N, C-alpha and C positions, 0 to 999 in steps of 0.2 A: 562601591561595588554592590551589586544586587545580592540579596540573601539566597537567591537560587543558585548562583554560581560559586559561592563560598561555603564549603561543607560545614564549618563550624556555625556559621549564621543559619543555615538551613536546619541544623539540629536544634539551635536555640528557638527558632520559630515553631518547629514541630513540638517541642516540649512546652512552650508557652500555650500553644493551641491545645494541646492534650489537657493541661492543667486548667485552663480557662473553661473548656467545655465540661470537664468533670465537675468544677465548681459550680457552674451555671446549672448543670443537671441536678446537683445536690440541692440547689435552692428551689428549682422549679422542675420536678421530675418529668412532667409532660411537655416541657418546652420544645424538645426536638421531635416530638411526634407529629406535629403539624395538624392537631385537632382531629386526628384519626381515631376511630374506635374499632374494635374487633367486630366483624360481621359473623353471623351465624355460619359455623363450619371452618372459620379461619383459626389458625393456631398462633399466629403472630402478625404484627403490623408490617406492612411494606414500607421500608424506609429507603427512599431514593432521593437523589439530588443532593443539594447542598446540606439540607437539614439531616439527610441520611448519613453524610460524611461526618457532620458534627456529632451525631449520635454515636457513630463508631469511635470517634476520638474520645468522647466521654466514657464509653465502655472500656476502652483501653486504659484510661485514667483510673477507673474505678477497680478493675480487675488486676492491674499491675501497679498499684499505687506505691508499694515499697520501692520498686524499681524505678518508677518514675521520679519519685522523691529523691532517691540516691543519684539519679541522672541530673536532676536540677541542681543538687549541691556540687556535683562534679563540674557541671557547666559553669555555675557560679564562681567557683574557685578558678577555673580556667579563664573566665572573662576578667576577674578582678586582679589576679596575680600573675597570669602567664602571658597576657597580651599587652 
């Protein structure tokens, strides 16, 4: 069954995506910026497309890291012992 149709698998994929993006952004902070720099008068970069989505996932992983970590532990227990 595809991960899209199974809620547990969808949560697992989302958690892995968040954790992976946060880890990669920790290694290379400008990885998801797409080589953009701030122009005069701009206050922030425009993050669009796939790289923008990955940047948002990494931001969720950074700001909510205790909750993401706890969710990963709960998901691991669920996958190892309850399935």
